[in-house]
DSSP file (Angstrom, degrees, kcal/mol; ACC not computed):
  #  RESIDUE AA STRUCTURE BP1 BP2  ACC     N-H-->O    O-->H-N    N-H-->O    O-->H-N    TCO  KAPPA ALPHA  PHI   PSI    X-CA   Y-CA   Z-CA
    1    1 A M              0   0    0      0, 0.0     2,-0.0     0, 0.0   165,-0.0   0.000 360.0 360.0 360.0 116.0    0.0    0.0    0.1
    2    2 A P        -     0   0    0      0, 0.0     2,-0.4     0, 0.0   166,-0.3  -0.313 360.0-160.6 -64.4 155.8    1.6    3.2   -1.1
    3    3 A F  B     -a  168   0A   0    164,-2.2   166,-2.9    -2,-0.0     2,-0.3  -0.949  16.6-121.4-129.9 147.4    1.9    6.1    1.5
    4    4 A D    >>  -     0   0    0     -2,-0.4     4,-1.5   164,-0.2     3,-0.7  -0.704  28.3-113.5 -90.0 154.6    2.4    9.8    0.8
    5    5 A L  H 3> S+     0   0    0    164,-0.4     4,-3.0    -2,-0.3    35,-0.2   0.851 115.2  55.5 -56.7 -44.4    5.5   11.5    2.4
    6    6 A P  H 3> S+     0   0    0      0, 0.0     4,-1.1     0, 0.0    -1,-0.3   0.883 108.1  50.1 -61.9 -33.9    3.6   13.7    4.7
    7    7 A T  H <> S+     0   0    0     -3,-0.7     4,-1.0     2,-0.2     3,-0.3   0.901 111.3  49.4 -61.7 -44.8    1.9   10.5    6.1
    8    8 A L  H >< S+     0   0    0     -4,-1.5     3,-0.6     1,-0.2    -1,-0.2   0.911 109.1  52.4 -56.6 -52.3    5.3    8.9    6.6
    9    9 A N  H 3< S+     0   0    0     -4,-3.0    -1,-0.2     1,-0.2    -2,-0.2   0.776 113.5  42.5 -64.1 -20.9    6.6   12.0    8.3
   10   10 A R  H 3< S+     0   0    0     -4,-1.1    -1,-0.2    -3,-0.3    -2,-0.2   0.625  86.0 115.0-100.1 -12.3    3.7   12.1   10.9
   11   11 A M  S << S-     0   0    0     -4,-1.0    -3,-0.0    -3,-0.6     5,-0.0  -0.171  78.0-104.2 -60.4 145.5    3.6    8.4   11.6
   12   12 A P     >  -     0   0    0      0, 0.0     4,-2.7     0, 0.0     5,-0.2  -0.325  40.3-105.9 -60.3 158.7    4.6    7.4   15.3
   13   13 A V  H  > S+     0   0    0      1,-0.2     4,-2.6     2,-0.2     5,-0.2   0.918 119.3  52.1 -61.3 -40.8    8.1    6.0   15.3
   14   14 A A  H  > S+     0   0    0      1,-0.2     4,-1.9     2,-0.2    -1,-0.2   0.886 112.7  46.1 -63.5 -36.1    7.0    2.4   15.7
   15   15 A E  H  > S+     0   0    0      2,-0.2     4,-2.1     1,-0.2    -1,-0.2   0.879 110.7  51.2 -73.1 -37.1    4.6    2.7   12.8
   16   16 A F  H  X S+     0   0    0     -4,-2.7     4,-3.5     2,-0.2     5,-0.4   0.875 112.1  49.2 -62.7 -36.5    7.2    4.4   10.5
   17   17 A V  H  X S+     0   0    0     -4,-2.6     4,-2.0    -5,-0.2    -2,-0.2   0.908 110.0  49.6 -68.2 -41.5    9.6    1.5   11.4
   18   18 A A  H  < S+     0   0    0     -4,-1.9    -1,-0.2    -5,-0.2    -2,-0.2   0.871 119.3  40.1 -60.5 -37.5    7.0   -1.1   10.6
   19   19 A T  H  < S+     0   0    0     -4,-2.1    -2,-0.2     1,-0.1    -3,-0.2   0.921 126.7  29.8 -77.5 -45.5    6.3    0.7    7.3
   20   20 A A  H >< S+     0   0    0     -4,-3.5     3,-1.7     1,-0.2     4,-0.3   0.614  98.9  84.5 -92.6 -13.6    9.8    1.6    6.2
   21   21 A G  G >< S+     0   0    0     -4,-2.0     3,-1.9    -5,-0.4     6,-0.4   0.906  81.6  60.9 -63.6 -42.8   11.7   -1.2    7.8
   22   22 A P  G 3  S+     0   0    0      0, 0.0    -1,-0.3     0, 0.0     3,-0.1   0.547  81.0  86.3 -60.1  -4.1   11.1   -3.7    4.9
   23   23 A L  G <  S+     0   0    0     -3,-1.7     2,-0.5     1,-0.2   140,-0.2   0.879  95.2  42.4 -58.6 -35.9   13.0   -1.3    2.7
   24   24 A Y  S X  S-     0   0    0     -3,-1.9     3,-1.8    -4,-0.3    -1,-0.2  -0.975 109.8 -95.1-122.1 122.4   16.1   -3.1    3.8
   25   25 A E  T 3  S-     0   0    0     -2,-0.5    43,-0.1     1,-0.3    -2,-0.1  -0.022  93.0 -31.7 -35.6 103.6   16.1   -6.8    4.1
   26   26 A H  T 3  S+     0   0    0      1,-0.1    -1,-0.3    -4,-0.1     3,-0.1   0.886 110.9 117.2  41.6  45.7   15.3   -7.9    7.8
   27   27 A S    X   +     0   0    0     -3,-1.8     3,-1.6    -6,-0.4     4,-0.4  -0.387  24.4 155.8-139.9  54.5   17.0   -4.6    8.9
   28   28 A P  T 3>  +     0   0    0      0, 0.0     4,-2.8     0, 0.0     3,-0.4   0.721  63.9  80.0 -59.9 -21.5   14.4   -2.4   10.7
   29   29 A W  H 3> S+     0   0    0      1,-0.2     4,-2.2     2,-0.2     5,-0.2   0.824  85.7  58.7 -53.2 -31.9   17.2   -0.7   12.6
   30   30 A I  H <> S+     0   0    0     -3,-1.6     4,-1.7     2,-0.2    -1,-0.2   0.922 107.9  42.3 -62.2 -47.0   17.8    1.4    9.6
   31   31 A A  H  > S+     0   0    0     -4,-0.4     4,-1.7    -3,-0.4    -2,-0.2   0.905 112.6  55.7 -63.2 -48.5   14.3    2.9    9.5
   32   32 A E  H  X S+     0   0    0     -4,-2.8     4,-0.5     1,-0.2    -2,-0.2   0.874 109.9  45.3 -59.2 -39.5   14.4    3.3   13.2
   33   33 A R  H  < S+     0   0    0     -4,-2.2     3,-0.5    -5,-0.2    -1,-0.2   0.842 113.5  49.9 -72.3 -34.3   17.6    5.4   13.1
   34   34 A A  H >< S+     0   0    0     -4,-1.7     3,-2.2     1,-0.2    -1,-0.2   0.748  91.4  77.3 -80.7 -19.3   16.4    7.4   10.3
   35   35 A A  H >< S+     0   0    0     -4,-1.7     3,-2.0     1,-0.3    -1,-0.2   0.855  83.0  67.1 -53.1 -38.9   13.1    8.2   11.9
   36   36 A V  T 3< S+     0   0    0     -4,-0.5    -1,-0.3    -3,-0.5    -2,-0.1   0.698  93.7  60.5 -62.7 -19.5   14.7   10.8   14.2
   37   37 A A  T <  S+     0   0    0     -3,-2.2    -1,-0.3    -4,-0.2    -2,-0.2   0.219  89.0 159.7 -99.7  20.9   15.5   13.0   11.1
   38   38 A R    <   +     0   0    0     -3,-2.0     2,-0.1     2,-0.1     3,-0.0  -0.449  33.8  61.3 -67.3 151.1   11.9   13.4   10.2
   39   39 A P        -     0   0    0      0, 0.0     2,-0.4     0, 0.0   -34,-0.0   0.557  68.6-161.5 -80.1 152.0   10.3   15.3    8.5
   40   40 A F        -     0   0    0    -35,-0.2   -31,-0.1    -2,-0.1    -2,-0.1  -0.816  16.1-144.9-100.4 145.7   11.8   14.8    5.2
   41   41 A A  S    S-     0   0    0     -2,-0.4     2,-0.3     1,-0.1    -1,-0.1   0.676  78.4  -2.1 -81.1 -19.5   11.4   17.3    2.5
   42   42 A S  S  > S-     0   0    0      1,-0.1     4,-1.9   -37,-0.1     5,-0.1  -0.972  74.1 -99.4-157.6 169.4   11.3   14.8   -0.3
   43   43 A V  H  > S+     0   0    0     -2,-0.3     4,-2.6     2,-0.2     5,-0.2   0.895 122.3  56.1 -58.0 -48.5   11.6   11.1   -1.1
   44   44 A E  H  > S+     0   0    0      2,-0.2     4,-1.9     1,-0.2    -1,-0.2   0.822 105.2  49.1 -50.5 -41.5   15.1   11.8   -2.1
   45   45 A A  H  > S+     0   0    0      2,-0.2     4,-2.6     1,-0.2    -2,-0.2   0.917 109.9  51.3 -67.3 -48.0   15.9   13.3    1.2
   46   46 A L  H  X S+     0   0    0     -4,-1.9     4,-2.6     1,-0.2    -2,-0.2   0.934 111.6  48.9 -59.8 -45.5   14.4   10.2    3.1
   47   47 A H  H  X S+     0   0    0     -4,-2.6     4,-2.4     1,-0.2    -1,-0.2   0.900 109.1  52.7 -62.1 -42.4   16.5    7.9    0.9
   48   48 A A  H  X S+     0   0    0     -4,-1.9     4,-2.7     2,-0.2    -1,-0.2   0.926 109.6  48.6 -50.8 -52.4   19.6   10.0    1.6
   49   49 A E  H  X S+     0   0    0     -4,-2.6     4,-2.5     2,-0.2    -2,-0.2   0.941 111.2  49.5 -63.9 -46.5   19.0    9.7    5.3
   50   50 A L  H  X S+     0   0    0     -4,-2.6     4,-2.0     1,-0.2    -1,-0.2   0.934 113.0  45.8 -55.5 -43.4   18.5    5.9    5.1
   51   51 A V  H  X S+     0   0    0     -4,-2.4     4,-2.5     1,-0.2    -2,-0.2   0.873 110.6  54.7 -69.0 -36.9   21.7    5.5    3.1
   52   52 A A  H  X S+     0   0    0     -4,-2.7     4,-1.8     2,-0.2    -1,-0.2   0.890 105.7  54.5 -64.8 -39.3   23.6    7.9    5.7
   53   53 A V  H  X S+     0   0    0     -4,-2.5     4,-0.9    -5,-0.2    -2,-0.2   0.933 110.3  44.9 -65.9 -42.7   22.4    5.5    8.5
   54   54 A I  H >< S+     0   0    0     -4,-2.0     3,-1.4    -5,-0.2    -2,-0.2   0.975 112.9  51.1 -56.2 -53.5   24.0    2.5    6.7
   55   55 A A  H 3< S+     0   0    0     -4,-2.5    -2,-0.2     1,-0.3    -1,-0.2   0.734 111.8  46.5 -57.8 -30.1   27.1    4.5    6.0
   56   56 A A  H 3< S+     0   0    0     -4,-1.8    -1,-0.3    -5,-0.1    -2,-0.2   0.564  92.3 103.6 -84.7 -15.1   27.4    5.5    9.7
   57   57 A A  S << S-     0   0    0     -3,-1.4    -3,-0.0    -4,-0.9     2,-0.0  -0.263  82.7 -96.9 -72.8 161.0   26.8    1.9   11.0
   58   58 A S     >  -     0   0    0      1,-0.1     4,-2.8     4,-0.0     5,-0.2  -0.333  33.9-108.2 -70.1 158.5   29.6   -0.2   12.2
   59   59 A V  H  > S+     0   0    0      1,-0.2     4,-2.7     2,-0.2     5,-0.2   0.835 122.8  55.5 -56.6 -34.7   31.3   -2.7    9.8
   60   60 A E  H  > S+     0   0    0      2,-0.2     4,-2.6     1,-0.2    -1,-0.2   0.924 109.0  45.6 -70.8 -44.2   29.7   -5.4   11.8
   61   61 A E  H  > S+     0   0    0      2,-0.2     4,-1.8     1,-0.2    -2,-0.2   0.929 113.8  51.3 -60.7 -44.4   26.1   -3.9   11.2
   62   62 A Q  H  X S+     0   0    0     -4,-2.8     4,-2.4     2,-0.2    -2,-0.2   0.921 112.2  43.9 -56.1 -46.3   27.0   -3.3    7.5
   63   63 A V  H  X S+     0   0    0     -4,-2.7     4,-2.5     1,-0.2    -1,-0.2   0.912 111.7  55.1 -71.1 -36.3   28.1   -6.9    7.0
   64   64 A G  H  X S+     0   0    0     -4,-2.6     4,-0.8     2,-0.2    -1,-0.2   0.813 107.3  50.4 -60.6 -29.8   25.0   -8.0    9.1
   65   65 A L  H  < S+     0   0    0     -4,-1.8     3,-0.4     2,-0.2    -2,-0.2   0.927 113.0  45.8 -74.7 -46.4   22.8   -6.1    6.6
   66   66 A I  H >< S+     0   0    0     -4,-2.4     3,-1.5     1,-0.2    -2,-0.2   0.884 111.9  52.3 -57.3 -38.8   24.5   -7.8    3.6
   67   67 A A  H 3< S+     0   0    0     -4,-2.5    -1,-0.2     1,-0.3    -2,-0.2   0.739  96.3  67.4 -73.4 -23.7   24.2  -11.1    5.3
   68   68 A A  T 3< S+     0   0    0     -4,-0.8    -1,-0.3    -3,-0.4    -2,-0.2   0.547  83.4  92.6 -74.8  -6.7   20.5  -10.6    5.8
   69   69 A H  S <  S-     0   0    0     -3,-1.5     2,-0.2    -4,-0.2     3,-0.1  -0.578  79.6-117.1 -88.4 153.2   19.9  -10.8    1.9
   70   70 A P        -     0   0    0      0, 0.0     2,-0.1     0, 0.0    -1,-0.1  -0.486  32.7 -95.9 -81.1 158.1   19.0  -14.2    0.4
   71   71 A D    >   -     0   0    0     -2,-0.2     3,-1.3     1,-0.1     2,-0.3  -0.473  51.1 -96.5 -61.3 146.6   21.2  -15.9   -2.2
   72   72 A L  T 3  S-     0   0    0      1,-0.3    38,-0.1    49,-0.2    -1,-0.1  -0.578 104.0 -10.8 -74.5 130.2   20.0  -15.2   -5.7
   73   73 A A  T 3  S+     0   0    0     -2,-0.3    -1,-0.3     1,-0.1    33,-0.0   0.812 110.2 143.8  49.2  37.0   17.7  -18.2   -6.9
   74   74 A G    <>  -     0   0    0     -3,-1.3     4,-2.3    36,-0.0     5,-0.1   0.098  67.2 -67.1 -90.0-156.0   19.0  -19.9   -3.8
   75   75 A K  H  > S+     0   0    0      1,-0.2     4,-2.4     2,-0.2     6,-0.2   0.835 130.8  51.7 -69.8 -35.3   17.2  -22.4   -1.3
   76   76 A L  H  4>S+     0   0    0      2,-0.2     5,-2.6     1,-0.2     6,-0.5   0.922 109.9  48.7 -68.2 -40.8   14.9  -19.9    0.1
   77   77 A A  H >45S+     0   0    0     -6,-0.3     3,-1.5     3,-0.2    -2,-0.2   0.936 112.3  48.5 -52.6 -50.1   13.7  -18.9   -3.4
   78   78 A V  H 3<5S+     0   0    0     -4,-2.3    -2,-0.2     1,-0.2    -1,-0.2   0.933 114.8  45.9 -58.9 -48.3   13.2  -22.5   -4.3
   79   79 A S  T 3<5S-     0   0    0     -4,-2.4    -1,-0.2    -5,-0.1    -2,-0.2   0.395 112.4-115.9 -77.4   4.1   11.3  -23.1   -1.1
   80   80 A G  T < 5S+     0   0    0     -3,-1.5    -3,-0.2    -4,-0.4    -4,-0.1   0.646  79.9 122.8  74.7  12.7    9.1  -20.0   -1.3
   81   81 A Q      < +     0   0    0     -5,-2.6    -4,-0.2    -6,-0.2    -5,-0.1   0.320  35.9 115.5 -99.5   5.1   10.6  -18.5    1.9
   82   82 A L  S    S-     0   0    0     -6,-0.5     2,-0.0     1,-0.1     0, 0.0  -0.273  76.6 -96.9 -70.2 156.9   11.9  -15.2    0.3
   83   83 A T     >  -     0   0    0      1,-0.1     4,-2.6     4,-0.0     5,-0.3  -0.364  37.3-109.0 -63.8 156.8   10.4  -11.8    1.5
   84   84 A A  H  > S+     0   0    0      1,-0.2     4,-2.6     2,-0.2     5,-0.2   0.905 121.0  51.3 -51.6 -43.0    7.6  -10.6   -0.8
   85   85 A E  H  > S+     0   0    0      1,-0.2     4,-2.5     2,-0.2     5,-0.2   0.913 110.4  45.6 -60.0 -48.6   10.1   -7.8   -1.9
   86   86 A S  H  > S+     0   0    0      2,-0.2     4,-2.8     1,-0.2     5,-0.2   0.905 111.5  53.8 -66.0 -40.9   12.9  -10.2   -2.7
   87   87 A T  H  X S+     0   0    0     -4,-2.6     4,-2.0     2,-0.2    -2,-0.2   0.974 111.5  46.8 -57.9 -54.8   10.5  -12.6   -4.6
   88   88 A A  H  X S+     0   0    0     -4,-2.6     4,-1.5    -5,-0.3    -1,-0.2   0.937 112.6  47.8 -48.2 -51.5    9.3   -9.8   -6.7
   89   89 A E  H  X S+     0   0    0     -4,-2.5     4,-0.7     1,-0.2    -1,-0.2   0.872 110.0  50.3 -66.7 -38.5   12.7   -8.5   -7.5
   90   90 A Q  H ><>S+     0   0    0     -4,-2.8     5,-2.5     1,-0.2     3,-0.7   0.867 106.4  57.7 -72.7 -26.4   14.2  -11.8   -8.4
   91   91 A K  H ><5S+     0   0    0     -4,-2.0     3,-1.4    -5,-0.2    -1,-0.2   0.877  94.5  66.8 -59.4 -39.4   11.2  -12.4  -10.8
   92   92 A T  H 3<5S+     0   0    0     -4,-1.5    -1,-0.2     1,-0.3    -2,-0.2   0.790 106.6  39.2 -58.2 -28.1   12.1   -9.2  -12.6
   93   93 A A  T <<5S-     0   0    0     -4,-0.7    -1,-0.3    -3,-0.7    -2,-0.2   0.426 115.6-113.5-102.2   1.0   15.4  -10.9  -13.8
   94   94 A R  T X 5S+     0   0    0     -3,-1.4     3,-1.1    -4,-0.4    -3,-0.2   0.825  70.9 143.1  73.7  33.4   13.6  -14.2  -14.5
   95   95 A L  G > < +     0   0    0     -5,-2.5     3,-0.5     1,-0.2    -4,-0.2   0.567  67.2  63.0 -70.5 -10.7   15.7  -15.8  -11.7
   96   96 A D  G 3  S+     0   0    0     -6,-0.4    -1,-0.2     1,-0.2    -5,-0.1   0.530 105.6  46.9 -85.9  -9.6   12.7  -17.8  -10.8
   97   97 A R  G <  S+     0   0    0     -3,-1.1    -1,-0.2    -6,-0.1    -2,-0.1  -0.176  75.8 153.9-128.6  41.7   12.9  -19.5  -14.3
   98   98 A L    <   -     0   0    0     -3,-0.5    -3,-0.1     1,-0.1    -4,-0.0  -0.443  47.3-115.2 -66.6 144.5   16.6  -20.5  -14.8
   99   99 A S     >  -     0   0    0      1,-0.1     4,-2.7    -2,-0.1     5,-0.2  -0.271  36.5-102.3 -65.6 167.1   17.4  -23.3  -17.0
  100  100 A P  H  > S+     0   0    0      0, 0.0     4,-2.0     0, 0.0     5,-0.2   0.866 124.8  49.9 -57.6 -37.4   18.9  -26.3  -15.2
  101  101 A A  H  > S+     0   0    0      2,-0.2     4,-2.7     1,-0.2     5,-0.1   0.946 113.6  44.4 -70.1 -45.0   22.4  -25.3  -16.4
  102  102 A D  H  > S+     0   0    0      2,-0.2     4,-2.9     1,-0.2     5,-0.2   0.861 111.6  53.6 -60.5 -40.1   21.9  -21.6  -15.3
  103  103 A F  H  X S+     0   0    0     -4,-2.7     4,-2.3     2,-0.2     5,-0.2   0.928 111.6  46.0 -61.1 -46.7   20.4  -22.8  -11.9
  104  104 A A  H  X S+     0   0    0     -4,-2.0     4,-2.6    -5,-0.2     5,-0.3   0.936 113.0  51.2 -69.5 -42.6   23.6  -25.0  -11.4
  105  105 A R  H  X S+     0   0    0     -4,-2.7     4,-2.6     1,-0.2    -2,-0.2   0.960 112.3  44.7 -57.6 -50.4   25.9  -22.0  -12.4
  106  106 A I  H  X S+     0   0    0     -4,-2.9     4,-2.4     1,-0.2    -1,-0.2   0.794 110.8  53.4 -70.5 -27.1   24.2  -19.6  -10.1
  107  107 A T  H  X S+     0   0    0     -4,-2.3     4,-2.9     2,-0.2     5,-0.2   0.917 111.2  46.4 -66.5 -45.5   24.3  -22.1   -7.3
  108  108 A A  H  X S+     0   0    0     -4,-2.6     4,-2.5    -5,-0.2    -2,-0.2   0.939 113.4  50.1 -65.4 -40.3   28.1  -22.7   -7.8
  109  109 A L  H  X S+     0   0    0     -4,-2.6     4,-2.8    -5,-0.3     5,-0.2   0.942 109.9  49.7 -65.8 -42.6   28.6  -18.9   -7.9
  110  110 A N  H  X S+     0   0    0     -4,-2.4     4,-2.5     1,-0.2    -2,-0.2   0.933 113.5  47.3 -56.1 -47.2   26.6  -18.4   -4.7
  111  111 A D  H  X S+     0   0    0     -4,-2.9     4,-2.4     1,-0.2     5,-0.2   0.917 114.0  45.8 -60.0 -46.6   28.6  -21.0   -2.9
  112  112 A A  H  X S+     0   0    0     -4,-2.5     4,-2.2    -5,-0.2    -1,-0.2   0.934 114.6  47.5 -62.1 -48.1   31.9  -19.7   -4.1
  113  113 A Y  H  X S+     0   0    0     -4,-2.8     4,-2.7     1,-0.2     6,-0.4   0.893 113.6  45.6 -57.1 -48.5   31.0  -16.2   -3.3
  114  114 A R  H  X S+     0   0    0     -4,-2.5     4,-2.1    -5,-0.2    -1,-0.2   0.847 112.4  52.6 -72.5 -31.6   29.8  -16.9    0.1
  115  115 A A  H  < S+     0   0    0     -4,-2.4    -2,-0.2    -5,-0.2    -1,-0.2   0.888 114.4  44.0 -59.8 -44.7   32.9  -19.2    0.8
  116  116 A R  H  < S+     0   0    0     -4,-2.2    -2,-0.2    -5,-0.2    -1,-0.2   0.901 130.2  17.7 -74.1 -45.4   35.1  -16.4   -0.2
  117  117 A F  H  < S-     0   0    0     -4,-2.7    -3,-0.2     2,-0.3    -2,-0.2   0.558  93.0-121.5-112.5 -10.2   33.5  -13.3    1.6
  118  118 A G  S  < S+     0   0    0     -4,-2.1    -4,-0.2    -5,-0.4    -3,-0.1   0.545  85.1  66.6  86.3   2.4   31.2  -14.8    4.3
  119  119 A F  S    S-     0   0    0     -6,-0.4    -2,-0.3   -53,-0.0    -1,-0.2  -0.944  88.7 -86.8-147.6 165.4   28.0  -13.2    3.0
  120  120 A P        -     0   0    0      0, 0.0     2,-0.4     0, 0.0   -51,-0.1  -0.299  45.0 -97.1 -74.0 157.9   25.8  -13.5   -0.1
  121  121 A F        -     0   0    0    -11,-0.1     2,-0.4   -49,-0.1   -49,-0.2  -0.626  41.4-160.8 -68.7 128.4   26.2  -11.7   -3.3
  122  122 A V        +     0   0    0     -2,-0.4     2,-0.3   -51,-0.1    33,-0.1  -0.945  19.6 157.3-116.5 132.1   24.0   -8.7   -3.4
  123  123 A I        -     0   0    0     -2,-0.4     2,-1.4    32,-0.1     3,-0.1  -0.968  48.7-111.7-152.1 142.7   22.9   -7.0   -6.6
  124  124 A C    >   -     0   0    0     -2,-0.3     3,-2.2     1,-0.2     4,-0.3  -0.578  32.0-168.4 -75.8  97.6   20.0   -4.8   -7.4
  125  125 A V  G >  S+     0   0    0     -2,-1.4     3,-1.3     1,-0.3    -1,-0.2   0.780  81.0  65.7 -65.3 -27.3   18.3   -7.2   -9.9
  126  126 A R  G 3  S+     0   0    0      1,-0.3    -1,-0.3    -3,-0.1    -2,-0.1   0.735 102.0  49.6 -71.1 -16.0   15.9   -4.5  -11.1
  127  127 A D  G <  S+     0   0    0     -3,-2.2     2,-0.3     2,-0.1    -1,-0.3   0.440 111.6  55.3 -92.8  -3.0   19.0   -2.6  -12.6
  128  128 A H  S <  S-     0   0    0     -3,-1.3     2,-0.1    -4,-0.3    -5,-0.0  -0.931  73.3-125.3-137.9 152.2   20.3   -5.6  -14.4
  129  129 A T     >  -     0   0    0     -2,-0.3     4,-2.3     1,-0.1     5,-0.2  -0.398  41.9-101.8 -79.0 167.0   19.4   -8.3  -16.9
  130  130 A Q  H  > S+     0   0    0      1,-0.2     4,-2.1     2,-0.2     5,-0.2   0.939 127.6  47.2 -58.8 -47.2   19.8  -12.0  -16.1
  131  131 A A  H  > S+     0   0    0      1,-0.2     4,-1.9     2,-0.2    -1,-0.2   0.870 110.2  52.0 -68.6 -31.3   23.0  -11.9  -18.2
  132  132 A G  H  > S+     0   0    0      2,-0.2     4,-2.5     1,-0.2     5,-0.2   0.847 108.6  52.0 -69.6 -32.7   24.3   -8.7  -16.5
  133  133 A I  H  X S+     0   0    0     -4,-2.3     4,-2.6     2,-0.2    -2,-0.2   0.928 111.2  45.5 -64.9 -43.8   23.7  -10.4  -13.1
  134  134 A F  H  X S+     0   0    0     -4,-2.1     4,-2.5     2,-0.2    -2,-0.2   0.895 114.1  49.7 -66.3 -39.3   25.8  -13.5  -14.2
  135  135 A E  H  X S+     0   0    0     -4,-1.9     4,-1.6     2,-0.2    -2,-0.2   0.944 114.7  43.6 -67.9 -53.2   28.6  -11.1  -15.7
  136  136 A A  H  X S+     0   0    0     -4,-2.5     4,-3.1     2,-0.2     5,-0.3   0.874 112.5  55.2 -63.8 -38.2   28.7   -9.0  -12.4
  137  137 A F  H  X S+     0   0    0     -4,-2.6     4,-2.2    -5,-0.2    -2,-0.2   0.991 111.0  44.3 -58.0 -56.6   28.6  -12.3  -10.3
  138  138 A E  H  < S+     0   0    0     -4,-2.5     4,-0.3     1,-0.2    -1,-0.2   0.782 115.5  46.3 -67.7 -24.1   31.5  -13.7  -12.1
  139  139 A K  H >< S+     0   0    0     -4,-1.6     3,-0.9    -5,-0.2    -1,-0.2   0.925 114.7  46.8 -69.4 -51.1   33.5  -10.4  -11.9
  140  140 A R  H >< S+     0   0    0     -4,-3.1     3,-2.4     1,-0.2    -2,-0.2   0.742  94.8  72.3 -78.3 -24.1   32.8   -9.7   -8.3
  141  141 A V  T 3< S+     0   0    0     -4,-2.2    -1,-0.2    -5,-0.3    -2,-0.1   0.784 100.7  50.0 -56.6 -24.1   33.6  -13.3   -6.9
  142  142 A A  T <  S+     0   0    0     -3,-0.9    -1,-0.3    -4,-0.3    -2,-0.2   0.324  94.6 106.2 -99.3  12.1   37.3  -12.5   -7.6
  143  143 A S  S <  S-     0   0    0     -3,-2.4     2,-0.3     1,-0.1    -3,-0.0  -0.075  77.0 -93.1 -78.2-175.6   37.1   -9.1   -5.8
  144  144 A E     >  -     0   0    0      1,-0.1     4,-2.4   -27,-0.0     3,-0.3  -0.791  32.5-118.4 -95.8 145.0   38.5   -8.1   -2.4
  145  145 A R  H  > S+     0   0    0     -2,-0.3     4,-1.9     1,-0.2     5,-0.2   0.846 112.9  49.2 -48.4 -46.6   36.4   -8.3    0.7
  146  146 A A  H  > S+     0   0    0      1,-0.2     4,-1.6     2,-0.2    -1,-0.2   0.912 112.4  49.3 -68.1 -41.1   36.5   -4.5    1.5
  147  147 A V  H  > S+     0   0    0     -3,-0.3     4,-2.9     1,-0.2    -1,-0.2   0.864 110.5  51.9 -56.1 -43.7   35.5   -3.8   -2.2
  148  148 A E  H  X S+     0   0    0     -4,-2.4     4,-2.5     1,-0.2     5,-0.2   0.833 107.3  50.9 -65.0 -36.1   32.7   -6.3   -2.0
  149  149 A I  H  X S+     0   0    0     -4,-1.9     4,-2.4    -5,-0.2    -1,-0.2   0.923 112.4  46.2 -70.0 -40.6   31.3   -4.8    1.1
  150  150 A E  H  X S+     0   0    0     -4,-1.6     4,-2.6     2,-0.2    -2,-0.2   0.935 116.0  47.1 -66.1 -48.7   31.3   -1.3   -0.4
  151  151 A T  H  X S+     0   0    0     -4,-2.9     4,-2.1     2,-0.2    -2,-0.2   0.917 111.4  49.7 -60.6 -42.6   29.8   -2.7   -3.6
  152  152 A A  H  X S+     0   0    0     -4,-2.5     4,-3.0     2,-0.2    -2,-0.2   0.917 110.8  50.3 -57.1 -48.7   27.1   -4.7   -1.8
  153  153 A L  H  X S+     0   0    0     -4,-2.4     4,-2.8     1,-0.2    -2,-0.2   0.935 109.4  50.9 -66.8 -40.3   26.1   -1.6    0.3
  154  154 A A  H  X S+     0   0    0     -4,-2.6     4,-1.7     2,-0.2    -1,-0.2   0.913 113.3  46.3 -56.8 -41.5   25.8    0.5   -3.0
  155  155 A Q  H  X S+     0   0    0     -4,-2.1     4,-2.7     2,-0.2    -2,-0.2   0.936 109.4  53.3 -64.5 -42.8   23.6   -2.2   -4.4
  156  156 A I  H  X S+     0   0    0     -4,-3.0     4,-3.4     1,-0.2    -2,-0.2   0.904 105.9  55.1 -59.0 -40.9   21.6   -2.4   -1.2
  157  157 A A  H  X S+     0   0    0     -4,-2.8     4,-2.0     1,-0.2    -1,-0.2   0.923 107.9  50.2 -52.3 -45.2   21.1    1.5   -1.6
  158  158 A R  H  X S+     0   0    0     -4,-1.7     4,-2.3     2,-0.2    -2,-0.2   0.932 109.1  48.6 -56.9 -52.7   19.7    0.8   -5.0
  159  159 A I  H  X S+     0   0    0     -4,-2.7     4,-2.5     1,-0.2     5,-0.2   0.922 111.3  51.4 -52.7 -47.6   17.3   -1.8   -3.8
  160  160 A G  H  X S+     0   0    0     -4,-3.4     4,-2.5     1,-0.2    -1,-0.2   0.891 107.7  52.5 -55.6 -42.6   16.2    0.5   -1.0
  161  161 A W  H  X S+     0   0    0     -4,-2.0     4,-2.6    -5,-0.2    -1,-0.2   0.951 111.3  45.6 -58.9 -51.9   15.6    3.2   -3.5
  162  162 A H  H  X S+     0   0    0     -4,-2.3     4,-1.4     1,-0.2    -1,-0.2   0.869 115.2  47.7 -58.4 -39.2   13.4    1.0   -5.8
  163  163 A R  H  X S+     0   0    0     -4,-2.5     4,-1.2    -5,-0.2    -1,-0.2   0.838 110.4  53.1 -73.4 -31.0   11.4   -0.3   -2.7
  164  164 A L  H  X S+     0   0    0     -4,-2.5     4,-2.7    -5,-0.2    -2,-0.2   0.907 105.4  53.6 -63.8 -45.1   11.0    3.2   -1.6
  165  165 A Q  H  < S+     0   0    0     -4,-2.6    -2,-0.2     1,-0.2    -1,-0.2   0.882 110.4  47.1 -50.8 -42.6    9.6    4.3   -4.9
  166  166 A A  H  < S+     0   0    0     -4,-1.4    -1,-0.2     1,-0.2    -2,-0.2   0.748 112.7  49.9 -76.1 -25.2    7.1    1.6   -4.6
  167  167 A L  H  < S+     0   0    0     -4,-1.2  -164,-2.2    -3,-0.2     2,-0.5   0.901 104.6  59.5 -75.4 -45.1    6.3    2.5   -1.0
  168  168 A V  B  < S-a    3   0A   0     -4,-2.7  -164,-0.2  -166,-0.3     2,-0.1  -0.776  73.6-145.9 -97.3 126.2    5.7    6.4   -1.5
  169  169 A S        -     0   0    0   -166,-2.9  -164,-0.4    -2,-0.5    -2,-0.0  -0.377  26.0-113.3 -74.1 164.2    3.1    7.6   -3.7
  170  170 A A              0   0    0      1,-0.2    -1,-0.1    -2,-0.1  -166,-0.1   0.630 360.0 360.0 -82.4  -6.0    3.6   10.7   -5.6
  171  171 A A              0   0    0   -168,-0.0    -1,-0.2  -166,-0.0  -167,-0.1   0.453 360.0 360.0 -56.6 360.0    0.8   12.4   -3.7
């Protein structure tokens, strides 16, 4: 259900957190910390504050945020246990309809990436084609951990932006 920005600005903190918390996978602490900066003049200002909260978080909190994301086309997707937001996002890149060969490929990439970095590969699937996701996955699995934390957080910011656009109406 879309909300207008003035309504979000007026909500009690607990309601704001319940409403904006799902913007970031299993991480309502981001909305909770951003709530104190209300009222927001624009959706862009709200998003900037959410991103600033993530940037100001400890490395442990940032890695926890990354780790809260599911593997792409992984066990949670196969068993139907993704959040509604992640399910819809993965469908946009047809990750729910991979060929057996592509499913095996993404499973191997998920496993290699998680083994190397200790957290899942995160990409804003709404910004990429299926081929682009595979290309980025194969490139990033060879990256350095600090670079991947930074890249994953940038991708999470994009995911949050798309989710915020769906949450806030133009009114």
